[in-house]
N, C-alpha and C positions, 0 to 999 in steps of 0.2 A: 540827208533826206528830211523833207519837211514832215511835220506831224500829219498834215492832210494826206500826203502821199502814203504815209505809214498806215493810216486808217483805211484808205482805199485798198491797200494791199491786204490788210487783215479782213476787210469785208469781202474781198474777192475770194479769199481762202474759205471763209464761212460759206459763201455761195457755192463754191466748188464742192465743199463737203456736202451741202444739201443736194447738189446736183447728183452726186454719186448715190445718195439716199440709202446706201446699204452699209455705210460705215458704222462701226460698233459704238462710236461715241454719241450717236443720236439715240434718244430714247425709243423704246419699242413702238409707242404710239405714233411718234413722228415718222419712223421708218415705215410703218404700215400705211400711214396717211400718204406718204410720198410714193410708196409702191403701188397703191391702189388709185391714186388721183392723177390722171393724165394732165389735167390743167395745172395743177400745182407744180408738177415736174417741168412742164413747159414754161411756166411763169419764172421758176428759178433759173431755167436755161436762158431766158430773155434777160433777166437781171444780171446773170453772169456775163453775158455778151455785152450788155450795156456798161457794166463796170470795167470790163476789159478794154472797151473802147475808151472810156474815161482815163484809164491808167496809161494806155499806150499813145494817146494823142497829146501832143504838147501845145498845139495851137488853140486859140480861142474859138470854140465852136458852140453854137446855140444848143442847149441841152435837148430841145425838142428835135433838132436835127440828129442828135446822137441816138435818141429813142427810135427815130425813123430808120437810121442805119442798123440799129440793133434788130429791129423787126425784119429788115431785109436779110440780114445775115442769118437770123433764126430760120426764116423760110428756106433760104438756100441750104442751111445745115440740115433741115428736115428732108429736103429733096435729096441732098447728098447722101444721107443715111439710107435711102431707099434705092438708089440707082445701082446698076450692075457694076462688077469689078473693073471692067474696061474703062468706063467713063469715070469711075472713082479714082483709078490710078492716073488717068490723064489729068483730072482736076487736081489731085494731090501733087503731082509733079509740077504742074503749072503754078500752083500756090507756093510750093517750095522755091522754085526758081524766081518767081516774082518777089517773094519775101527777101531773098538774098540780094536780088537786084535793087530793091528799095533800100536795103541797108548800105549797099555800095554807093547808091546815089546820095544818101545822107552823108556818107563819108566824104565823097567828092565835094558836095556843096559846103560842108563845114571846112574842109581843107582849103577850098578856093576863097571862101569868105574870111578865113582867118589864116593869112599867110605866115604868121608868127608861130603857128602850131608846129608840133614835131611830127607832122605827117610825112608820108613818102614823097608827096609832091610839093611840100612847102618850100623847098629850095629852088624851084623852077622860076624862070623869068615870067614877067607878066604876059608875054606873048604865048608862052607855052601853057600858062594857066588859062588863057582864053580858049585854047584848044580843048582843055579838059572841061571847061564850062560848056562848050558846044557839045562835047561828048556826053556830059551829064544831061543836057536837054534831050538828046537823042535817046538816052537810056530812060529818061522820064516818060517819053512817048512809048517806048517799048514796055515799060511797066504798066501803062494804061492798057495796052494791047493784051498783056498777060492777064490782067483782071477781067477784061472782056472775054478772052478765050476761056478762062476758068468758069465764069458765069454761064457762058454759052454751052460749054461741055456739060455742066450740071443740068441746064434746061433741056438740052437734047437727050441726055441720059434719062431724064424724068419723062420726056415725051415718048421715048422708046419703051420705058416701063409701062406707061399707060397704053401704048399701042399693043404691046404684048399681052396686056391684061384682057383685051377684047371686051367681053360683056361684063367683066368684073372690075371695070374702071372705078365704079363707085366704092367698092371695097378698098381699092388702093388709096383713093382719096380719104376715106374714113380712117384708114390705118396710117395716114401721113403723120398725124399728131401723136401716134402711139410711140413711146420710147420703150423699146424692148428691154426687159429685165432678164439678164442671163445669169443663171445660178451656176 
């Protein structure tokens, strides 16, 4: 592990600790500040998402694009935290399946690109590896569909929440940024 990766990991842990904001290792002033300041908690949440994106992406991506993705994920996370359980379960299931599908696609792509590896498919002929390559392309498309379905279910769940709120829609939107503190 490189020093840079180690520092990113340490910073992510610090950010996660700040996100929790109730941990005993923070001073009382810091705990009270984070408990009472909605914007500070949301800022720490955005930073945590940003650094998680940095740690989990291996390809070269413009940092401004990463900030943009972090803001999109943050908005979706805020919406996800407010939707009802049906849409939450659907979204979580799709996220889980899509995550494992992505890991399987990574495995296939690495095994196909590196036939000398000790993978399950490394002993196959080039013709058979071509079939797996086509299979990986189809799974890649399915992964994109999974991401779309997840975002769509969160958006629909949030629209249902707003529809059920009736005249109280503005209070729902005001409370969107509130991260509840459960004791």
